[in-house]
N, C-alpha and C positions, 0 to 999 in steps of 0.2 A: 711800828719800829721807832726807836729813839736813839739819841747819841750820848746821853748823860751830861749834856751841857744845859744847865738850868736856864729856863726862859724867864723866870721870875719867882719871887717868894709870895705865896698867898697865905691865907689864914682860914682854918676851919672855924667857922663862927657858930655853927649849930650842928648838933648830932642828935638825930631822932631814930627811934626804933623803926625798922622797915616793915615790921609786922607784929603780930601779937606774941610770937615766940622769940626767944633769944636766938634761936637757930636761923631767924630770918635776916640777920645782919642789921645794918644801919643805913640811914639816908643822911648824907652830908651836904651842908651848904658851905661853899668855899668862897671867901672874898678874894677877888682877883684884881685889885686896884693897880698892882704893879706887874700885871701880866697881860700881854697883848691878846685879846679875845677876838680880834678881827678875823673873819673868815672861819671861825669855829662855830659849828652848829650842832643841833641835836644828833646824837649818835657818834660824834667825833671822839677821838681818844686823847686823853691828857694823862701824863704820868704825874701821880701825886705821891711824893716821898718815894719815888721809884716804882710805884705800882700802877700799871695801866688801868685807867678808869674810863668809863663811858659817860659822856655828858647826857643827862636825862632831862634837864631843863636849865634855863638860864634867864637871868634878869640883868639889868644894868649893873655891871661891876661884880656880879656873882654868878656862880654856876653850881649845879647840884649833881651828885653822883650817888649811886647805890653801891654799897660795899657788902659782899656776901660774907657769911660766917666763915667760909673757907679762907677768904682773904684776910679777915680779921685774925684768924688763928695763926696765920703765917707771916704777919707783918706787925709793925709797931708804928704808932703815931697816926693811925687812921680811926681811932675810936674816942678822941677827946679834942676839945677846943685847943688850938695852937697853930703855930707857923708850920708851913709845909713847902717843900720844893715843888715847883711846877715846871713841866716841859711839854711843849707842843709836839705832836707826832711828826716824824720825819717825812718829807715829801721828796719825790724823785728830783734830783738836781740840787738839793740842799747840800751845804757843806757838812762833811762828816768830821767834826772837830774833836769828838771824843772817841767812842768806839761803838760798835753795833750793840744796842740794848733792846731787849724785848719788852721790858716793863713787867716781867713775870718774876716776882721776888722768890728766890730760892730758899731763903731762911733768914734767921736773925743772928746777929753777932752781938757781942758786948764790948763796949769801950773799956780798956784796961788802963790806958793813960792818954792824956791829951795835954801835952806840955809845949810851951813856947821854946823854940830853938832858933836863936838868932832872929831873923826877920820872919821866919815861918813857924809852923807848929808841927810837931810829930804826933800823929794819931795812931794809936796801937789798938787793935781789935782782936778779941778772941773769937775765932771762927769755929763753929761746931764740926765734929768729926766728919759728918756726911758731906761737908762742903770743902774740907781742908785740902783734899787731893786735887782740887781744881785751881788752887792758888799757886802762882809761881813768881819768882823774882822778875821784876820788870813787866809782869803781866798786868792785865786790866781787871778791875773790880768796880762794881757800882755800889756806892754806899748812900742810902737814902736818896737814890736817884742821881747821884753825882758820879761821873766817870773819873776814876782815880787810878794812879799807877802804884803797884805794890813795890816797896823798896826792899823789903826783907820778909822771909817766911821762916818761922821757928816752930817746928813740930813739938807737940807736947801730948800729955796723956788724954787731953780733952779735945784734940783736934790740932789747931795751930794758932799762933799769934802772928798777925801781919803788922808791918809798920808802913805808914803812908805819910808823905810830906804834904802839908796843906799850905799853899801860898796865901798871902794876905788877900788877894783879889777873890779867891774862892770863899774865904770866910765872909767877905763883904756881900757877896751876891747869892749865898745859899744859907741854909739853916745850920750848917755844920758847926758854926761858932757857938751854938748852944749846947754842944755835947760836953760831957764830963765823964769821969770814971764811973762805970756802972750803967751808963746810958745804953739802951738797946738800939740797934740800927738794922735797917733792912739791907740785905745783901743780895746782889745778883751776880752770879759768876759769868765769866766771859763765854759768850755763845759758842765760840769755836771749840772750847774745851768740852762741851757737851757732845759735839759731833765726833771729836777725836776719841772720846771714851766709847761711843757707840761703835765706831769703826774697829777699834781694838778688840771689842767683845765679839 
């Protein structure tokens, strides 16, 4: 479990095939110089760009994870060198400053606008049809691992477009400042919405 409050920004420094076939996924080396690795060992979970990954090895300042083909097909930003949001898993007694996040990416959205508005930025994302019903005004959504509040939802023929306000602090401590129109993002819907849908069915 996670909260969507980023613990640090790391960098995928190496991407290697995990096997002889493309279906085998990839093995990532992630530099974690700005991420507290104390107490983290083999088998522990770290959210990378919002996707829960298992530490399979670690060295001074770096750790390695294996990413399955299934995960690669449903996420963005885990198949190439670049900056990534990192979050330690939640422990009992930790402060829940964001919202309950599972680290299971539900799908990808596309940034339609990312404009400066006063001291903050407005981030607009096109959400695919299969996820649009889970988004609500003032509800929670996780974007590339970051817990955010939905300011508006506009339904359209391809799902819906959501608007999110990004404060300067969030831009400074996450990778969201690198987004632009056309960028793909990892989305995780609010966990409670999943259970509500199941109960209604």
